[in-house]
TORLUMDREN-572014 format. One line per 2 residues: number of its first residue (from 1); their letters; for each residue x, y, z of N, C-alpha, C, CB. Coordinates in steps of 0.1 Angstrom, whole numbers, plus 2048, in hexadecimal, padded with zeros to 3 digits. Glycine has a CB too. Example, Ala and Ser with C-alpha at 12.3 -4.5 7.8 and 13.67 -1.06 7.14 Angstrom:
2
1) as) 884,7C7,84E,87B,7D3,84E,884,7DF,84E,871,7D3,85A; 880,7EA,847,889,7F5,847,881,800,84F,88D,7FA,839
***
This chain:
239
1) mk) 084,82F,70F,08F,828,70A,08E,817,712,09F,831,70E; 094,80F,70B,093,800,70B,09B,7FF,716,097,7F6,6FE
3) kq) 098,7F5,722,0A0,7F0,72E,0A7,7E2,729,095,7EE,73D; 0B7,7E8,729,0BF,7D9,723,0C0,7CC,72B,0CF,7DB,721
5) kl) 0B9,7C1,724,0BB,7B7,72F,0CB,7B4,736,0B6,7AB,729; 0C5,7AF,742,0D4,7AA,748,0D9,79E,741,0D4,7A5,759
7) sf) 0E7,797,73C,0EA,78E,737,0EC,784,740,0F3,790,730; 0F1,775,73B,0F6,76F,74C,103,771,751,0F6,760,74E
9) pt) 10E,771,746,117,775,74E,118,782,75A,120,777,744; 10C,78D,757,10C,79D,75E,109,791,76F,0FA,7AE,756
11) ll) 0FC,78F,76A,0F6,786,772,103,77E,77D,0EE,77C,768; 107,776,777,113,76B,779,119,777,787,121,767,767
13) qa) 120,77E,781,12E,78B,787,126,78D,792,133,79E,77D; 119,793,792,10E,79C,79A,110,791,7A8,0FB,79F,792
15) gc) 109,783,7A4,105,77A,7AD,113,776,7B3,0FC,76F,7A6; 122,774,7AC,12A,76C,7B3,130,779,7B8,134,761,7AB
17) sa) 131,782,7B6,136,791,7C1,12E,791,7CD,133,7A1,7BA; 11F,78F,7CE,119,791,7DA,11C,784,7E3,109,794,7D9
19) il) 11E,776,7DE,126,76C,7E6,12F,770,7EA,129,762,7E3; 13A,774,7E1,146,776,7E8,148,780,7F3,14E,778,7E0
21) fi) 13F,78B,7F3,13F,793,7FD,13C,78C,80A,137,79D,7FB; 132,784,80A,12C,77C,814,137,775,819,121,774,810
23) sc) 13C,76F,812,148,763,813,152,768,81D,151,760,804; 158,776,817,164,77D,81F,15D,77D,82E,168,78E,819
25) ll) 151,77D,832,149,780,83D,147,774,84B,13B,782,836; 149,767,83D,148,75D,843,152,754,847,141,759,83E
27) pw) 154,74D,852,161,745,853,167,73F,84C,160,73D,859; 178,742,84E,17C,742,842,189,737,84B,17F,753,838
29) ln) 18C,738,855,194,72D,85D,18E,729,86D,1A3,733,860; 191,71F,870,188,714,87C,197,70F,886,180,701,871
31) it) 199,714,88F,19F,70F,898,19D,70B,8A4,1A3,713,899; 1A2,6FB,89F,19A,6F5,8A6,1A2,6ED,8B1,192,6ED,89D
33) sp) 1B0,6EE,8AE,1BF,6E9,8B9,1BB,6F0,8C7,1D3,6F1,8B4; 1B8,6E0,8CE,1BB,6E5,8DE,1C8,6EB,8E2,1BA,6D8,8E7
35) qe) 1D1,6ED,8DB,1E2,6F0,8E0,1DF,701,8DE,1F4,6E8,8D2; 1D2,705,8D6,1D6,712,8D4,1C7,719,8DE,1D7,715,8C2
37) fl) 1D0,725,8E2,1C8,730,8EE,1BB,730,8E7,1CE,743,8F0; 1BE,736,8D8,1B3,73F,8CE,1AE,734,8C6,1BA,74E,8C3
39) rg) 1A2,730,8C9,19A,726,8BF,18A,72C,8BD,199,714,8C8; 187,727,8B3,179,72C,8AD,17A,72D,89C,175,73D,8B3
41) ef) 16A,732,899,170,735,888,16F,747,88A,161,72E,877; 17B,744,881,17B,757,879,17F,759,86F,184,763,87E
43) sl) 176,765,868,177,76B,85A,182,771,859,16D,773,855; 180,774,84A,189,77D,847,18B,78C,84E,187,77F,83C
45) in) 180,790,857,17D,79F,85A,186,79C,866,16C,7A6,85D; 185,794,871,18A,791,87A,196,785,87E,181,791,87E
47) mp) 19B,787,874,1A8,778,870,1AF,77C,87D,1B6,778,85D; 1B4,771,882,1C3,771,88D,1D1,772,885,1C4,761,895
49) vq) 1D8,773,88A,1E5,777,882,1EE,76A,88D,1EB,78C,885; 1F8,764,885,201,75D,887,20D,762,890,205,758,87C
51) tv) 213,75D,89C,21A,764,8A4,223,757,8AB,211,76E,8AD; 233,757,8A5,23D,74D,8A8,243,750,8B6,248,74D,89D
53) sd) 241,74C,8C2,245,74F,8D0,257,74E,8CD,23D,742,8DE; 260,751,8D5,269,751,8D8,270,742,8D7,267,757,8E3
55) tg) 266,737,8DC,26B,726,8DD,267,71F,8CC,25E,71B,8ED; 263,72B,8C9,263,721,8BA,252,720,8B5,26C,70C,8BD
57) im) 249,723,8C1,238,71A,8C4,232,727,8B9,22F,71A,8DD; 22E,721,8AF,222,72B,8A9,214,72F,8AF,21D,725,89D
59) tn) 20F,739,8B2,202,739,8B8,1FA,742,8B1,202,73E,8C6; 1F0,744,8AF,1E6,74D,8A9,1E0,757,8B1,1DB,744,8A4
61) tf) 1DF,763,8B3,1DC,76E,8BA,1D7,77A,8B0,1E8,772,8C2; 1D1,784,8B9,1C9,78C,8B4,1D1,79B,8B5,1BB,78B,8BA
63) pp) 1D3,7A2,8AA,1DF,7AA,8AA,1D7,7BA,8B3,1E4,7AC,897; 1E1,7BD,8BA,1DD,7C8,8C4,1D9,7CE,8BD,1E5,7CE,8CD
65) vg) 1D3,7D6,8C3,1C9,7E7,8BF,1D5,7F4,8BB,1BD,7EE,8D1; 1D4,7F4,8B0,1DE,803,8AE,1E7,7FE,8A3,1E9,808,8BE
67) si) 1ED,7EE,8A1,1F6,7EA,89A,1F3,7EB,88E,1F9,7DF,89C; 1FF,7E8,884,1FE,7EA,876,1EF,7E0,871,210,7E4,86D
69) fd) 1E8,7D5,876,1E0,7D0,86E,1D4,7D6,86F,1DF,7C4,86F; 1CE,7E2,876,1C7,7EA,878,1C8,7EC,86B,1C9,7F3,882
71) yy) 1CE,7F3,862,1D4,7F9,858,1CF,7F0,84F,1E2,7FB,858; 1D1,7E3,84D,1CE,7D9,842,1C0,7DA,843,1D3,7CB,843
73) ri) 1BA,7D9,84E,1AA,7D2,851,1A2,7E1,84C,1A5,7CB,868; 1A9,7EE,846,1A3,7F4,843,1A2,7F0,833,1A7,7FF,849
75) vl) 1B0,7EE,82D,1B0,7E8,823,1A3,7DF,81C,1BA,7E3,825; 1A5,7D8,827,19A,7CB,824,18D,7D1,827,19C,7BC,82E
77) yv) 18C,7D7,82A,17B,7DF,82C,179,7E6,81D,17A,7EF,83C; 180,7EA,816,184,7F1,80B,17D,7EB,801,192,7F1,808
79) il) 187,7E1,801,184,7D5,7F8,178,7D0,7F5,18B,7CA,7FB; 174,7CF,800,164,7C9,807,15A,7CD,800,15F,7CE,818
81) ff) 15D,7DD,7FE,156,7EC,7FD,154,7EA,7EA,164,7FC,803; 15E,7E5,7E3,15E,7E7,7DA,15B,7D4,7D5,16A,7F0,7D7
83) if) 158,7CF,7D9,151,7C1,7D8,145,7C4,7D9,153,7B7,7E1; 141,7CA,7E6,130,7CC,7E3,12A,7D5,7DC,128,7CD,7ED
85) in) 131,7DF,7D9,12B,7E8,7CC,12D,7E7,7BE,12F,7F2,7CC; 138,7D8,7BD,136,7D4,7B3,128,7CD,7AB,13F,7CE,7B3
87) if) 122,7C4,7B9,116,7BD,7B6,10B,7CA,7AC,110,7B8,7C5; 109,7D7,7AF,0FD,7DD,7AA,105,7E5,79B,0F6,7E8,7B7
89) iq) 113,7E8,79F,11B,7EA,790,119,7E2,786,129,7E8,790; 118,7D0,786,115,7C8,780,107,7C9,77C,118,7C0,784
91) li) 0FA,7D1,782,0EC,7CD,782,0E9,7D7,775,0E3,7D1,791; 0EF,7E4,77A,0EC,7F3,778,0F5,7F5,769,0F3,7FF,786
93) kk) 105,7F8,769,10E,7F8,75F,115,7EE,759,114,7FE,762; 114,7E1,75B,11A,7D8,757,128,7D9,751,112,7D4,750
95) ip) 132,7DC,75D,13F,7DB,75C,148,7D0,75F,141,7E4,761; 14C,7C8,758,14E,7BD,75F,161,7BE,762,148,7AD,755
97) lf) 168,7C5,75D,175,7CB,760,172,7CF,773,179,7DA,754; 16A,7D2,776,167,7D7,782,168,7CC,78A,15B,7DE,784
99) tc) 161,7BD,784,160,7B5,78A,16A,7AF,78E,15A,7AF,787; 174,7AE,784,184,7AB,77D,18E,7AB,78D,18B,7BD,76D
101) ys) 18C,7BD,78F,194,7BF,798,190,7BF,7A9,198,7CA,794; 182,7C4,7A7,17A,7C2,7B6,17C,7B2,7BC,167,7C4,7B3
103) cl) 17A,7A8,7B3,17E,79A,7BB,18B,793,7B8,173,790,7B8; 192,799,7B2,19F,78F,7AF,1AA,794,7BF,1A8,796,799
105) lp) 1A9,79C,7C4,1B1,79F,7CF,1AB,793,7DB,1AF,7B1,7D4; 1A0,797,7E2,198,78D,7EC,1A0,77C,7E1,17E,790,7EC
107) tc) 19B,77B,7D8,195,76C,7D0,1A7,764,7D3,18F,770,7B7; 1B1,76F,7CE,1BF,76C,7CB,1C2,766,7D9,1C9,779,7C4
109) fs) 1C1,76E,7E1,1C5,76F,7F5,1BF,761,7F9,1B9,77E,801; 1B2,760,7F5,1AF,750,7F7,1B2,745,7F6,1A8,74D,7F5
111) yl) 1BA,745,7E8,1C2,73B,7E4,1D1,738,7EC,1C3,73F,7D7; 1D3,746,7F1,1E0,748,7F7,1E1,741,806,1E3,758,7F7
113) fw) 1D1,742,80B,1CC,742,818,1D2,732,81D,1BB,746,818; 1CC,72A,811,1CE,71D,818,1DD,718,81D,1C9,712,810
115) ar) 1E6,71F,81A,1F5,71B,822,1F1,71E,832,204,728,81C; 1E8,728,833,1E4,730,841,1DF,721,846,1D7,73F,840
117) va) 1D4,71B,841,1CE,713,847,1D6,706,846,1C1,713,841; 1DE,701,83C,1E4,6F7,840,1F0,6F5,84D,1E8,6F4,835
119) dc) 1F2,701,853,1F9,704,85E,1EA,702,86E,201,716,859; 1E2,6FE,867,1DA,6FC,874,1D6,6EC,877,1CD,705,872
121) gn) 1D9,6E8,86B,1D9,6DA,86E,1CD,6D1,864,1D5,6D9,87F; 1C4,6CB,865,1B9,6C4,85B,1B2,6CE,851,1AD,6BC,865
123) yl) 1B4,6CF,843,1AD,6D8,839,1A3,6D9,83F,1AB,6D5,82B; 199,6CB,840,189,6CA,840,189,6CF,849,181,6BE,840
125) ec) 18F,6D0,858,188,6D6,868,18B,6E7,865,193,6CF,879; 198,6E9,85D,19D,6F8,861,198,703,858,1AD,6FA,861
127) ag) 191,6FD,848,18E,708,83F,181,707,846,190,705,82D; 17C,719,842,16E,71C,844,166,720,83A,16C,724,84D
129) ig) 15B,71B,83F,150,71D,82C,153,72D,826,136,71C,82E; 156,734,82D,15A,740,825,166,73E,81C,15F,74C,82F
131) ly) 172,738,81F,180,735,815,179,72D,808,18E,729,81E; 16E,721,809,16C,71D,802,166,722,7F7,169,716,806
133) lt) 15A,72A,801,153,736,7F6,159,73D,7E9,14F,742,7FE; 162,743,7F6,16A,74D,7EA,173,749,7E1,173,756,7F0
135) ni) 178,740,7E3,17F,735,7D8,17A,736,7CE,180,726,7DB; 16C,72A,7CF,163,728,7C6,15D,735,7BD,158,721,7CD
137) fg) 153,73E,7C2,14E,749,7BD,157,759,7BD,141,74A,7C4; 15F,757,7C3,16D,762,7BC,170,75F,7AC,17E,75F,7C6
139) ti) 175,752,7AD,17A,74A,7A0,170,74D,798,17C,73A,7A1; 165,749,797,158,749,78F,15A,756,78A,149,747,798
141) ai) 159,760,792,154,771,78E,161,773,784,154,780,79F; 16D,772,78B,173,77A,784,173,771,773,183,77D,78C
143) aa) 176,764,774,176,75A,76A,16D,761,758,16B,74A,774; 15D,764,764,153,766,75D,158,778,756,142,763,768
145) aw) 159,77E,75E,15C,789,759,167,787,74D,160,793,764; 176,784,754,17E,787,742,17A,782,739,18C,783,740
147) td) 16F,772,73D,16E,76F,72F,166,777,726,169,762,72D; 15C,781,72E,152,78D,72A,15E,795,721,14B,798,73A
149) lg) 165,799,728,16F,7A6,724,17A,798,712,180,7AD,73C; 17D,792,716,185,78C,70C,17A,789,6FD,18A,77D,714
151) rn) 16D,78A,701,15F,787,6F2,15E,794,6EE,14A,780,6F7; 163,79F,6F7,160,7AA,6F0,171,7B2,6F3,150,7B3,6F8
153) ye) 178,7AA,6EE,189,7B0,6E9,18C,7BD,6E4,18F,7A7,6DE; 186,7BC,6D6,184,7C9,6CE,183,7D3,6D7,178,7C9,6C5
155) ih) 175,7D4,6DF,174,7DE,6E6,179,7E6,6F2,16D,7DE,6E6; 183,7DA,6F5,18B,7DC,702,19B,7DE,6FE,189,7D0,70D
157) rk) 1A0,7DD,6F1,1AD,7DA,6EF,1B2,7E4,6F3,1B1,7D6,6E2; 1B2,7F0,6F2,1B9,7FE,701,1BC,7F8,70B,1AE,80B,708
159) lf) 1B0,7F3,70F,1B2,7EE,723,1BC,7E5,724,1A3,7E5,72D; 1BA,7DA,71C,1C5,7D0,71D,1CE,7D3,719,1C5,7C7,719
161) sf) 1D7,7DC,70F,1E2,7E0,70E,1E9,7E5,71C,1E1,7E7,705; 1DF,7F0,721,1E5,7F4,72A,1E5,7EF,739,1E1,7FF,72A
163) cw) 1DD,7E1,737,1DB,7D8,741,1EC,7D1,73F,1CC,7CC,73E; 1EF,7CC,733,1FC,7CC,72E,208,7D3,734,1FC,7CE,724
165) kw) 20B,7DB,732,213,7E8,738,211,7E6,744,20E,7F7,734; 208,7EB,74D,208,7E9,759,20D,7DD,75E,1FE,7EB,75C
167) sm) 20C,7CE,759,212,7C3,75F,220,7C5,761,210,7B7,758; 226,7C7,752,234,7C8,751,239,7D1,75C,238,7CD,742
169) lc) 236,7DC,75B,239,7E5,763,23B,7E0,772,230,7EF,761; 232,7D8,776,231,7D5,784,23A,7CC,785,223,7D0,789
171) fv) 245,7C4,77B,250,7BD,780,25D,7C7,780,251,7B0,777; 25B,7D0,780,268,7DE,783,261,7E0,78F,26A,7EF,777
173) lp) 253,7E7,791,254,7EE,7A0,258,7E9,7AB,249,7F2,7A5; 25B,7DA,7AD,261,7DA,7BD,271,7DE,7BD,261,7C9,7C4
175) ii) 272,7DE,7B3,281,7E2,7B2,286,7F4,7B9,284,7E0,7A0; 27C,7FA,7B1,278,80A,7B6,270,80A,7C3,26E,811,7AA
177) li) 266,7FE,7C4,263,802,7D5,268,800,7E0,259,7FE,7DB; 26B,7F3,7DF,276,7EE,7EB,282,7F8,7F1,27F,7E1,7E6
179) pl) 287,7FB,7EB,291,806,7F0,28B,814,7F5,29C,80A,7E4; 282,818,7ED,27B,827,7EC,273,820,7FF,26A,82C,7D6
181) sg) 26B,819,800,266,819,80D,26B,816,817,25E,815,80F; 279,80F,814,281,80F,820,28C,81B,823,287,804,81F
183) fl) 28B,821,81C,291,834,81D,287,83B,827,290,83E,80C; 27B,83A,81D,271,840,828,26F,83E,833,268,83F,827
185) ri) 26B,82D,838,269,830,844,275,834,84F,262,827,848; 283,832,849,28D,834,84E,28B,845,854,298,82F,845
187) qt) 288,84B,84A,287,85E,849,27C,860,856,27D,868,836; 273,855,855,268,85C,85B,262,855,865,25E,85E,853
189) fd) 26C,850,869,26D,846,876,264,84C,885,281,845,87A; 269,85A,887,264,85D,891,25A,868,88F,26E,861,89A
191) ih) 252,869,883,248,871,884,23C,868,87C,24C,87F,87D; 232,863,884,224,861,882,220,85C,876,21D,86C,883
193) ii) 21C,86A,873,20E,86F,869,216,86C,85E,208,882,86A; 226,86D,856,227,86D,84C,22B,859,84E,231,87A,848
195) qq) 22C,857,856,22C,849,85D,221,840,84E,222,84B,872; 21A,848,859,207,843,852,207,844,842,1F7,850,858
197) iv) 20B,850,83B,20C,855,82F,214,849,828,215,864,82F; 21F,847,830,229,83F,824,224,830,824,23C,840,828
199) fa) 21B,82C,82F,218,822,830,209,81F,827,218,821,83E; 204,829,825,1F8,82A,81C,1FD,828,810,1F0,836,81C
201) ft) 20C,833,80A,20C,831,7FE,214,822,7FA,212,83C,7F9; 218,81B,805,220,80F,7FE,213,803,7FF,231,80B,807
203) tv) 208,806,807,200,7FC,805,1F8,7FA,7F6,1F7,7FE,810; 1F2,80B,7F2,1EE,80D,7E5,1F8,803,7DB,1EF,81D,7E2
205) cf) 202,808,7DD,20F,805,7D3,20E,7F6,7D2,220,809,7D9; 211,7F3,7DE,20F,7E3,7E0,200,7DA,7D5,20A,7E3,7F5
207) ii) 1F7,7E1,7D8,1E8,7DC,7D6,1ED,7DD,7C5,1D7,7E9,7DC; 1EE,7E7,7BD,1F4,7EB,7B1,1FE,7E1,7AD,1F9,7F9,7B2
209) wa) 207,7DE,7B2,20E,7D0,7B0,205,7C3,7AE,217,7CD,7BC; 203,7C1,7BA,1FD,7B4,7BA,1F2,7B2,7AE,1F5,7B1,7C9
211) ig) 1EB,7BB,7A7,1E1,7B9,7A4,1E7,7BB,793,1D5,7C2,7AC; 1EF,7C1,794,1F8,7C1,785,1FA,7B0,783,20A,7CB,785
213) im) 201,7AD,78A,208,79E,78A,1FC,796,789,213,79A,799; 1F2,797,793,1E7,78B,797,1E1,78E,787,1DA,78F,7A7
215) qi) 1DF,798,77F,1D8,797,772,1DE,78F,767,1D6,7A4,76C; 1E7,78F,769,1F1,789,759,1EB,77D,757,205,787,75A
217) pf) 1E5,76E,75C,1E3,764,75A,1D2,76A,751,1E5,75B,768; 1CD,777,757,1BE,774,755,1C4,77C,743,1AE,77E,764
219) li) 1CD,781,742,1CE,78C,736,1D2,780,72D,1D9,79B,738; 1DA,776,72E,1DB,770,727,1CF,763,723,1E6,76E,72A
221) yv) 1C4,760,72D,1BA,75D,72C,1B0,764,71E,1B7,760,73A; 1AF,770,725,1A9,778,71A,1AD,777,70B,1AD,785,71E
223) ki) 1B8,776,70C,1BF,773,6FA,1B8,767,6F8,1D3,770,6F7; 1B9,75F,6FE,1B3,74D,6F9,1A7,751,6F7,1B2,73E,707
225) vn) 19E,758,6FD,190,757,701,18E,761,6F0,18B,75F,715; 193,76A,6EF,194,773,6E4,196,768,6D3,1A2,77E,6E9
227) qi) 1A0,761,6D7,1A4,758,6CC,198,74F,6CC,1B3,750,6CF; 194,74A,6D2,18C,73F,6D1,180,746,6CD,18B,736,6DE
229) sk) 17A,752,6CF,16E,757,6CB,16E,759,6BD,16B,762,6D2; 17C,761,6B7,17D,763,6AA,17B,758,6A0,188,768,6A8
231) qk) 183,746,6A4,17F,742,6A0,170,73B,69B,184,742,6A2; 167,73D,6A6,15A,739,6A7,154,744,69B,154,739,6B9
233) nh) 157,750,69C,152,759,695,155,756,684,159,767,69B; 162,751,687,164,74F,678,15F,743,671,170,74F,676
235) qv) 15A,739,678,152,72A,676,146,72F,675,153,71F,683; 13E,736,67E,130,73B,677,130,740,669,12B,746,67D
237) rh) 137,74E,666,13A,756,65C,13C,748,64C,14A,762,661; 140,73E,64F,13F,735,644,135,72C,645,14B,72D,643
239) f) 129,730,64E,121,723,64A,116,72C,645,11C,717,658
***
């Protein structure tokens, strides 16, 4: 059996995923202000949280052990795991859709994180190398994957139809989930295990909702790529 050669988009997705994985472990935030008790370089894994005192002063501090942030850290580790295995999936199976979704959350979050950097002062001083690399290589990986899918639009037509329905459903999802999660919290206030289950359920629903909303621009992009590919193929046939 002939071994299939790796295409440039596949290698690009695998390479960018590898850099993205490393970027999440590199510093995202540099806190240098002498007014801060907590100073240094912080990656996405050990990121401090912002707290506001009674006097209105904002400071950075590590969350206490056993707080809700421990659960968010678990979610982060799961996301990093998917980014890591995506490197090998692209080299072995070549599934661009896996690149789209494994890289989407950390990349979009890295753009939102600039608001946090702005609170620390100078962008150049406070933004870490990991944040820059995540912005750049996460975007390249996602763009390469969606471009590859757009060029093969007809093969993935059913998939895109499902994705559009998923995104449309996400506009309705908060209307159902916000009252439901509030009700469940009240009903399970004294039961720690059920609270954990409710939190896990809410987190999964939030991730599904977030991805559904964030993928809309890329679904539009896929349509554009498909139209351009059709026009190019049409021109080639006439020559």
